[in-house]
C-alpha positions as CSV (number, residue, x, y, z in Angstrom):
1,M,11.3,-2.8,-7.9
2,R,12.6,-1.4,-11.1
3,A,16.0,-3.0,-10.4
4,A,14.2,-6.3,-10.1
5,G,12.7,-5.8,-13.6
6,H,9.3,-4.5,-12.8
7,V,7.6,-1.4,-14.3
8,V,6.9,1.2,-11.6
9,H,4.6,4.3,-11.9
10,T,4.8,6.9,-9.2
11,P,1.9,9.4,-9.4
12,D,2.2,12.7,-7.7
13,L,-0.8,12.8,-5.3
14,Y,0.4,16.1,-3.6
15,E,0.7,18.3,-6.7
16,G,4.5,18.7,-6.3
17,K,4.4,19.5,-2.6
18,T,6.9,17.6,-0.4
19,F,7.1,17.4,3.4
20,T,10.0,16.8,5.7
21,E,7.6,15.6,8.5
22,L,5.0,12.9,8.2
23,A,2.5,15.1,10.2
24,D,2.8,17.9,7.7
25,G,2.0,15.5,4.8
26,V,-1.0,14.2,6.7
27,A,-2.1,17.8,7.6
28,N,-2.0,18.7,3.9
29,A,-4.0,15.6,2.9
30,R,-6.6,16.5,5.5
31,Q,-6.7,20.1,4.2
32,V,-7.2,19.1,0.5
33,G,-9.4,16.1,1.6
34,F,-8.7,12.4,1.5
35,G,-11.3,12.1,-1.3
36,T,-9.1,14.4,-3.4
37,I,-6.1,12.3,-2.7
38,I,-8.0,9.2,-3.8
39,E,-9.3,11.0,-6.9
40,R,-5.8,12.1,-7.9
41,G,-4.7,8.4,-7.7
42,R,-7.7,7.4,-9.8
43,L,-7.0,10.0,-12.4
44,A,-3.3,9.1,-12.6
45,A,-4.2,5.4,-13.3
46,E,-6.7,6.3,-16.1
47,S,-4.1,6.3,-18.8
48,L,-2.4,3.1,-17.5
49,P,-3.5,-0.5,-18.3
50,N,-6.0,-2.0,-15.8
51,E,-4.0,-5.1,-15.4
52,M,-1.6,-3.8,-12.8
53,V,-0.5,-4.4,-9.2
54,Y,-1.5,-1.3,-7.2
55,A,0.8,-0.3,-4.4
56,G,0.6,2.5,-1.9
57,F,2.7,3.8,1.0
58,S,1.0,5.3,4.0
59,L,-1.7,7.7,2.7
60,G,-1.0,6.3,-0.8
61,V,-2.8,3.2,0.4
62,L,-6.0,5.1,-0.1
63,P,-5.9,5.3,-3.9
64,A,-4.0,2.0,-4.3
65,Q,-6.5,0.0,-2.3
66,M,-9.5,1.7,-4.0
67,L,-8.0,0.9,-7.5
68,A,-7.3,-2.7,-6.5
69,Q,-10.8,-3.1,-5.2
70,T,-12.7,-1.3,-7.9
71,R,-10.7,-1.3,-11.2
72,R,-11.5,-4.3,-13.3
73,G,-8.4,-6.4,-14.1
74,A,-6.3,-5.6,-11.0
75,K,-3.6,-8.2,-10.7
76,G,-2.7,-7.5,-7.0
77,A,-2.2,-5.0,-4.3
78,L,0.7,-4.0,-2.0
79,L,-0.2,-1.9,1.0
80,F,2.7,-0.5,3.0
81,H,2.3,1.0,6.5
82,S,-1.5,1.3,6.3
83,A,-4.7,-0.5,5.5
84,I,-8.3,0.6,4.9
85,P,-11.5,-1.4,5.7
86,I,-12.8,-2.9,2.5
87,S,-16.2,-1.3,3.2
88,E,-14.7,2.1,2.2
89,F,-14.5,1.0,-1.4
90,G,-17.6,-1.1,-2.1
91,G,-17.4,-3.7,0.6
92,R,-15.8,-6.6,-1.3
93,W,-12.4,-7.6,-2.4
94,P,-12.2,-8.9,-6.0
95,H,-12.0,-12.7,-6.2
96,G,-8.5,-14.0,-6.8
97,V,-6.7,-10.7,-6.4
98,P,-3.7,-11.2,-4.1
99,L,-2.9,-8.8,-1.4
100,Q,0.3,-8.2,0.7
101,I,0.3,-5.8,3.7
102,H,3.6,-4.7,5.3
103,M,3.6,-2.9,8.7
104,M,5.7,-2.6,11.8
105,D,4.0,-4.2,14.8
106,A,4.4,-1.1,17.1
107,D,3.9,1.6,14.4
108,P,2.3,4.5,16.4
109,E,0.6,5.6,13.1
110,A,-1.1,2.2,12.8
111,L,-2.2,1.7,16.4
112,P,-5.4,3.3,17.9
113,P,-6.8,5.8,17.2
114,N,-6.0,5.0,13.6
115,E,-6.4,1.2,14.0
116,D,-4.7,0.4,10.7
117,L,-3.0,-2.6,12.2
118,E,-6.3,-4.1,13.3
119,V,-7.8,-3.4,9.8
120,A,-4.7,-5.2,8.3
121,R,-5.3,-8.2,10.5
122,Q,-9.0,-8.3,9.4
123,L,-8.1,-8.1,5.8
124,A,-5.5,-10.9,6.1
125,T,-8.1,-13.2,7.7
126,T,-11.0,-12.4,5.4
127,I,-9.3,-12.2,2.0
128,D,-8.3,-15.7,0.8
129,R,-5.1,-14.6,-1.0
130,A,-4.0,-12.0,1.6
131,E,-0.7,-11.9,3.6
132,L,0.1,-9.6,6.5
133,F,3.8,-9.2,7.2
134,L,4.6,-7.6,10.6
135,Y,8.1,-6.4,11.3
136,S,9.4,-5.8,14.8
137,G,9.6,-2.1,15.6
138,D,7.8,1.2,15.8
139,G,8.8,2.9,12.5
140,H,6.2,4.1,10.1
141,L,8.0,4.6,6.8
142,F,10.6,2.0,7.7
143,A,11.6,1.0,4.1
144,D,12.7,4.5,3.0
145,P,16.4,4.9,3.6
146,S,16.2,8.7,3.5
147,L,14.0,8.8,6.6
148,P,14.8,8.4,10.4
149,D,12.3,5.4,10.6
150,Y,14.5,3.4,8.2
151,D,15.2,-0.1,9.3
152,E,17.7,-1.8,7.0
153,K,16.9,-5.4,8.1
154,A,13.2,-5.0,7.8
155,A,13.4,-3.1,4.5
156,A,15.6,-5.9,3.0
157,L,13.0,-8.5,4.1
158,L,10.2,-6.4,2.8
159,K,11.9,-6.0,-0.6
160,Q,12.5,-9.7,-0.8
161,R,8.8,-10.5,-0.1
162,V,7.5,-7.9,-2.5
163,V,9.8,-9.0,-5.4
164,S,8.7,-12.6,-4.8
165,F,5.0,-11.4,-4.8
166,L,5.4,-9.5,-8.1
167,D,7.4,-12.4,-9.7
168,N,4.7,-14.8,-8.8
169,I,2.0,-12.6,-10.3
170,E,3.9,-12.3,-13.6
171,S,4.8,-16.0,-13.7
172,P,2.3,-17.8,-11.5
173,R,3.4,-21.1,-10.1
174,P,1.1,-24.1,-10.8
175,A,-1.1,-24.9,-7.9
């Protein structure tokens, strides 16, 4: 996104810890508490302008979606690989705030029991400026070239769609 001319902030929600396996990162988040992960995201955004597009990957969707729903002035939200019911953060989506969700259609992390895919479908049908993009495959973090789930074709399409989304927010096209 930086290469496309956008400012990107990447808060550390795990206090410097890194994990080679997704399951280890999820286990750490469970141990510290999902509420703590959300609060770390909120605190990281405190010093930034309110007028931002909030983006989150996998567990990072928790604070990104919370900020998009609750922080006055949000310009948009990008949710990658996960989605949370809007009821978790006040039960309403801010009027006019666009949303894009990107997931693989057979991602085992998004299918029951997690049900993120079903939540993403609900968001896409109930929020007037929401788009859900499903990519063919079963990778979770499919846009990260350093991981085994990487899918070059899907990642390129995702990048194209996200850059267009961001460009439209910064320079909205007349209706």
